[in-house]
Backbone as a printed PyTorch tensor [residue, N CA C, xyz], in Angstrom:
tensor([[[287.8290,  92.3950,   8.8240],
         [287.6490,  91.1390,   8.1310],
         [288.9020,  90.2940,   8.1760]],

        [[290.0440,  90.9150,   8.3200],
         [291.2850,  90.1580,   8.3270],
         [291.3370,  89.1200,   9.4320]],

        [[290.7430,  89.4310,  10.5610],
         [290.8360,  88.4970,  11.6740],
         [290.0490,  87.2070,  11.4330]],

        [[289.2420,  87.1540,  10.3740],
         [288.4830,  85.9450,  10.0590],
         [289.0820,  85.1610,   8.8910]],

        [[290.1590,  85.6480,   8.2970],
         [290.7370,  84.9980,   7.1250],
         [291.1660,  83.5550,   7.4060]],

        [[291.5050,  83.2310,   8.6260],
         [291.9170,  81.8580,   8.9330],
         [290.7530,  80.8680,   8.7630]],

        [[289.5300,  81.3630,   8.6970],
         [288.3660,  80.4890,   8.5140],
         [288.0690,  80.1740,   7.0480]],

        [[288.6850,  80.8930,   6.1170],
         [288.4250,  80.6380,   4.7040],
         [288.7760,  79.1940,   4.3520]],

        [[287.9220,  78.5580,   3.5850],
         [288.0450,  77.1590,   3.1470],
         [287.9050,  76.1550,   4.2900]],

        [[287.4570,  76.6040,   5.4600],
         [287.2460,  75.6650,   6.5550],
         [285.9630,  74.8670,   6.3170]],

        [[285.9150,  73.6710,   6.8930],
         [284.7920,  72.7560,   6.7170],
         [283.8180,  72.9000,   7.8820]],

        [[282.5070,  72.8070,   7.5680],
         [281.4630,  72.9740,   8.5770],
         [280.3450,  71.9760,   8.3430]],

        [[279.7380,  71.5190,   9.4330],
         [278.5760,  70.6300,   9.3740],
         [277.3960,  71.3360,  10.0170]],

        [[276.2870,  71.3950,   9.2990],
         [275.0630,  71.9860,   9.8400],
         [274.4060,  70.9630,  10.7590]],

        [[273.9870,  71.3830,  11.9340],
         [273.2940,  70.4850,  12.8630],
         [271.9650,  70.0180,  12.2750]],

        [[271.3000,  70.9180,  11.5560],
         [270.0640,  70.5740,  10.8440],
         [270.3200,  70.8150,   9.3650]],

        [[269.9280,  69.8920,   8.4950],
         [270.2120,  70.0490,   7.0630],
         [269.6680,  71.3610,   6.4880]],

        [[270.4340,  71.9290,   5.5800],
         [270.0460,  73.1240,   4.8410],
         [269.8460,  72.6780,   3.4000]],

        [[268.6130,  72.7220,   2.9170],
         [268.2820,  72.2080,   1.5820],
         [268.7890,  70.7770,   1.4100]],

        [[268.5700,  69.9640,   2.4290],
         [268.9280,  68.5410,   2.4620],
         [270.4310,  68.2850,   2.4390]],

        [[271.2450,  69.2860,   2.7390],
         [272.6980,  69.1310,   2.7780],
         [273.2100,  69.5240,   4.1550]],

        [[274.3010,  68.8760,   4.5780],
         [274.8550,  69.1780,   5.8970],
         [276.2960,  69.6460,   5.8600]],

        [[277.0450,  69.3210,   4.8050],
         [278.4730,  69.6170,   4.7700],
         [278.7780,  70.7810,   3.8280]],

        [[279.4650,  71.7790,   4.3910],
         [279.7340,  73.0180,   3.6750],
         [281.1780,  73.4580,   3.8960]],

        [[281.6610,  74.2910,   2.9740],
         [282.9490,  74.9560,   3.1270],
         [282.7070,  76.4610,   3.1110]],

        [[283.4350,  77.1680,   3.9580],
         [283.3280,  78.6250,   3.9940],
         [284.2100,  79.1720,   2.8690]],

        [[283.6080,  79.8420,   1.8980],
         [284.3430,  80.2860,   0.7190],
         [284.6800,  81.7710,   0.7120]],

        [[283.8630,  82.6100,   1.3300],
         [284.1330,  84.0520,   1.2830],
         [283.3340,  84.7660,   2.3590]],

        [[283.7170,  86.0190,   2.5710],
         [282.9640,  86.9060,   3.4510],
         [282.3620,  87.9920,   2.5850]],

        [[281.0810,  88.2490,   2.7890],
         [280.4020,  89.2890,   2.0180],
         [280.5930,  90.6570,   2.6240]],

        [[280.9500,  90.7170,   3.8590],
         [281.0680,  92.0060,   4.5220],
         [280.0410,  92.0970,   5.6240]],

        [[279.5970,  93.2830,   5.8590],
         [278.6420,  93.5130,   6.9400],
         [277.2850,  93.8480,   6.3600]],

        [[276.2360,  93.3920,   7.0330],
         [274.8930,  93.7620,   6.6110],
         [274.6530,  95.2140,   6.9980]],

        [[273.7960,  95.8660,   6.2860],
         [273.5390,  97.2840,   6.5630],
         [272.7470,  97.4770,   7.8470]],

        [[271.9600,  96.4610,   8.2390],
         [271.1080,  96.6300,   9.4050],
         [271.8580,  96.4420,  10.7220]],

        [[272.6450,  95.3690,  10.8270],
         [273.2310,  95.0270,  12.1200],
         [274.7480,  95.0810,  12.1570]],

        [[275.3940,  95.4550,  11.0760],
         [276.8570,  95.4560,  11.0040],
         [277.4350,  94.0960,  11.3810]],

        [[276.8520,  93.0420,  10.8390],
         [277.3340,  91.6950,  11.1170],
         [277.9850,  91.1040,   9.8760]],

        [[279.0080,  90.2950,  10.0850],
         [279.7190,  89.6570,   8.9910],
         [278.8590,  88.5300,   8.4200]],

        [[278.7990,  88.4460,   7.0890],
         [278.0370,  87.4090,   6.4130],
         [279.0190,  86.4860,   5.6960]],

        [[278.8640,  85.1760,   5.8980],
         [279.7380,  84.1750,   5.3010],
         [279.0530,  83.5240,   4.1050]],

        [[279.8120,  83.3030,   3.0440],
         [279.3050,  82.5830,   1.8870],
         [279.7860,  81.1470,   2.0180]],

        [[278.8280,  80.2240,   2.1200],
         [279.1270,  78.8060,   2.3230],
         [278.7680,  78.0410,   1.0510]],

        [[279.6180,  77.0760,   0.6640],
         [279.3420,  76.2530,  -0.5130],
         [279.1310,  74.8130,  -0.0830]],

        [[278.0180,  74.2310,  -0.5330],
         [277.7250,  72.8320,  -0.2460],
         [278.7330,  71.9660,  -0.9960]],

        [[279.3120,  70.9690,  -0.3320],
         [280.3300,  70.1460,  -0.9710],
         [279.7350,  69.1500,  -1.9520]],

        [[278.4410,  68.8650,  -1.8630],
         [277.8020,  67.9020,  -2.7610],
         [277.2340,  68.5930,  -3.9960]],

        [[276.3960,  69.6040,  -3.7900],
         [275.7080,  70.2550,  -4.9070],
         [276.4120,  71.5170,  -5.4040]],

        [[277.3770,  72.0190,  -4.6490],
         [278.1060,  73.2630,  -4.9520],
         [277.1970,  74.4910,  -4.9370]],

        [[276.0220,  74.3730,  -4.3360],
         [275.1490,  75.5380,  -4.1920],
         [275.6950,  76.4310,  -3.0870]],

        [[275.3580,  77.7060,  -3.1450],
         [275.8510,  78.6830,  -2.1790],
         [274.7390,  79.1260,  -1.2480]],

        [[275.0920,  79.3060,   0.0120],
         [274.1770,  79.8810,   0.9900],
         [274.9290,  80.9590,   1.7560]],

        [[274.2000,  81.8820,   2.3330],
         [274.7970,  82.9310,   3.1570],
         [274.3750,  82.7120,   4.6040]],

        [[275.3510,  82.7990,   5.4950],
         [275.1140,  82.5800,   6.9220],
         [275.8250,  83.6880,   7.6870]],

        [[275.1540,  84.2610,   8.6600],
         [275.8060,  85.2530,   9.5160],
         [276.8960,  84.5670,  10.3340]],

        [[278.0190,  85.2370,  10.5330],
         [279.1290,  84.6580,  11.2900],
         [278.6900,  84.2920,  12.6990]],

        [[277.8630,  85.1260,  13.2880],
         [277.3440,  84.8500,  14.6350],
         [276.6010,  83.5120,  14.6770]],

        [[275.8110,  83.2360,  13.6470],
         [275.0750,  81.9750,  13.5670],
         [276.0220,  80.8040,  13.3080]],

        [[277.0330,  81.0190,  12.4620],
         [277.9880,  79.9600,  12.1470],
         [278.7590,  79.5190,  13.3880]],

        [[279.0580,  80.4470,  14.2680],
         [279.8200,  80.1280,  15.4740],
         [278.9450,  79.6040,  16.6110]],

        [[277.6330,  79.5200,  16.3920],
         [276.7080,  78.9640,  17.3800],
         [276.7770,  77.4370,  17.2990]],

        [[277.2640,  76.7800,  18.3560],
         [277.4680,  75.3290,  18.3550],
         [276.1730,  74.5340,  18.2700]],

        [[275.0490,  75.1690,  18.5370],
         [273.7670,  74.4850,  18.4020],
         [273.3190,  74.4130,  16.9450]],

        [[273.9260,  75.2260,  16.0750],
         [273.5240,  75.2610,  14.6670],
         [274.5880,  74.7100,  13.7280]],

        [[275.8600,  74.9610,  14.0250],
         [276.9580,  74.5510,  13.1520],
         [278.1000,  73.9610,  13.9760]],

        [[278.8180,  73.0130,  13.3830],
         [280.0070,  72.4350,  14.0070],
         [281.1700,  72.5570,  13.0370]],

        [[282.3220,  72.9570,  13.5440],
         [283.5020,  73.0720,  12.6880],
         [284.0160,  71.6780,  12.3820]],

        [[284.2220,  71.3880,  11.1120],
         [284.6430,  70.0640,  10.6610],
         [283.4650,  69.3200,  10.0650]],

        [[283.7550,  68.1560,   9.5080],
         [282.6930,  67.3420,   8.9160],
         [282.3970,  66.1690,   9.8280]],

        [[281.1170,  65.9980,  10.1580],
         [280.6730,  64.9400,  11.0550],
         [279.5330,  64.1750,  10.4170]],

        [[279.3950,  62.9160,  10.8050],
         [278.2690,  62.0930,  10.3600],
         [277.4220,  61.7570,  11.5640]],

        [[276.1530,  61.5430,  11.3340],
         [275.2730,  61.1190,  12.4170],
         [274.8760,  62.2540,  13.3230]],

        [[274.2040,  61.9030,  14.4050],
         [273.6620,  62.8960,  15.3210],
         [274.3810,  62.9450,  16.6570]],

        [[275.3280,  62.0270,  16.8930],
         [275.9800,  61.9480,  18.1940],
         [277.0720,  63.0030,  18.2780]],

        [[277.0420,  63.8110,  19.3210],
         [278.0580,  64.8410,  19.5310],
         [279.2180,  64.2670,  20.3300]],

        [[280.3760,  64.8120,  20.1440],
         [281.5500,  64.3850,  20.9070],
         [281.2930,  64.6320,  22.3860]],

        [[281.7080,  63.6780,  23.2060],
         [281.5220,  63.8180,  24.6350],
         [280.2230,  63.2230,  25.1600]],

        [[279.3230,  62.8540,  24.2850],
         [278.0790,  62.2280,  24.7210],
         [278.1790,  60.7360,  24.5020]],

        [[277.5140,  59.9610,  25.3390],
         [277.5780,  58.5170,  25.1760],
         [276.6070,  58.1000,  24.0880]],

        [[277.0590,  57.1640,  23.2410],
         [276.2130,  56.7230,  22.1260],
         [275.0630,  55.8580,  22.6120]],

        [[275.3240,  55.0390,  23.5780],
         [274.2600,  54.1790,  24.0900],
         [274.5620,  53.8530,  25.5350]],

        [[273.5360,  53.4840,  26.2400],
         [273.7220,  53.0530,  27.6220],
         [273.3480,  51.5950,  27.6850]],

        [[274.3550,  50.7710,  27.8340],
         [274.1320,  49.3300,  27.8920],
         [273.9680,  48.9040,  29.3410]],

        [[272.9060,  48.2000,  29.6270],
         [272.7150,  47.6510,  30.9680],
         [272.8150,  46.1400,  30.8570]],

        [[273.7110,  45.5840,  31.6440],
         [273.9240,  44.1400,  31.5710],
         [273.3930,  43.4570,  32.7860]]])
């Protein structure tokens, strides 16, 4: 678990809202699940302060979560619009 301590209090944006919220902070690690020996992260919503649990493997999946807080749907590196003149 020590190798993940640098992620504590880090900010995350869900690609798809979780209970209508997108911005979370990683607050703690629960340890490993008994079934798959995977690390479980405790995430706190910055608006409602509700807690959710997310597997570390899922949190590091760029299709589901992004490190940092972002607005909108446009990903870095993609063009926002294609203007034809």
